[in-house]
C-alpha positions in Angstrom: 61.3 118.0 85.4 61.6 120.3 88.1 65.8 121.9 89.9 65.3 119.2 92.6 64.8 116.3 90.4 67.5 117.6 88.0 70.1 117.7 90.6 68.5 114.0 92.3 69.7 112.6 88.9 72.8 114.3 88.6 73.7 112.9 91.8 72.7 109.5 90.8 74.3 109.8 88.2 77.6 111.1 89.6 78.0 108.3 92.9 77.5 106.1 89.6 80.4 107.4 87.9 82.5 107.2 91.5 81.9 104.1 92.1 83.3 102.4 88.3 86.0 105.4 88.8 86.8 103.6 91.9 86.1 99.7 91.3 89.0 100.6 88.3 91.3 102.2 90.9 91.6 99.5 93.1 91.2 96.3 89.9 93.3 97.3 87.3 96.0 98.0 90.7 95.3 95.1 91.6 96.5 93.0 88.0 99.5 95.0 87.3 100.9 94.7 91.3 99.8 90.8 90.2 101.2 91.0 86.5 104.6 93.1 87.9 105.0 90.2 90.9 104.1 87.3 88.6 107.3 88.5 86.2 109.7 89.6 89.2 109.6 86.4 90.5 109.9 84.4 87.5 112.9 86.8 86.2 114.2 86.2 89.7 114.5 82.3 89.4 115.9 82.5 85.5 118.9 84.5 87.0 119.2 83.0 90.2 119.2 79.6 88.1 121.5 80.8 85.8 124.5 82.3 88.5 123.6 80.4 91.5 126.1 83.1 93.4 124.2 85.7 93.0 121.4 84.4 94.6 120.7 85.5 98.0 122.0 89.4 96.1 119.1 89.4 93.1 116.9 88.8 96.1 117.3 91.5 97.8 117.2 93.6 94.8 113.3 91.7 93.9 112.1 92.9 97.8 113.2 96.4 96.8 111.3 96.6 93.8 108.1 94.5 95.1 107.8 97.5 97.8 108.2 99.9 95.3 105.2 97.9 93.2 102.8 97.8 96.5 103.7 101.0 96.9 102.3 102.6 93.4 98.9 99.5 93.9 99.1 101.7 97.6 98.9 104.7 96.4 95.5 103.8 93.8 93.8 102.5 96.3 94.6 105.6 98.9 93.0 107.6 95.6 89.7 105.1 95.0 89.3 106.1 99.1 89.3 109.7 98.7 87.1 109.5 96.0 84.9 107.4 98.6 85.0 109.0 101.5 85.9 112.6 100.1 83.2 112.4 98.0 84.6 116.5 96.3 83.2 115.8 93.1 80.0 115.6 95.0 80.3 118.6 97.0 81.0 120.7 93.7 77.4 119.4 92.4 76.0 120.7 94.9 77.7 123.8 95.6 79.3 123.4 99.2 
C-alpha cells in the first residue's frame, strides 16, 4: 500500500468520524433541549396551578431559563458547524 492510498484512507476515516461527531453534537443537543423544555413547561404548569398569583413571575423566570437552555444548544451547533466547514482536523492531517 503506497503513501497516497494510506493518506486517502486516513482522510476518509477522519471525515467519517467528523460526521459522526457533528451528528452527535446536534442530535444530543436537540434531545437535551427537548427534555429540558418539557421539564421546564411541566414545572411552570405545576407552579401556576399551586399558586396562580405567582404565575406571571414564574413565566418570566421560565423564559429566562429557556433562553439559557437554547444558548447551550446553539453553542453545540456552532461547534458542529465549525467542525463541518472549517475542518481543522483535515488540515492537520495534510500538514498545512
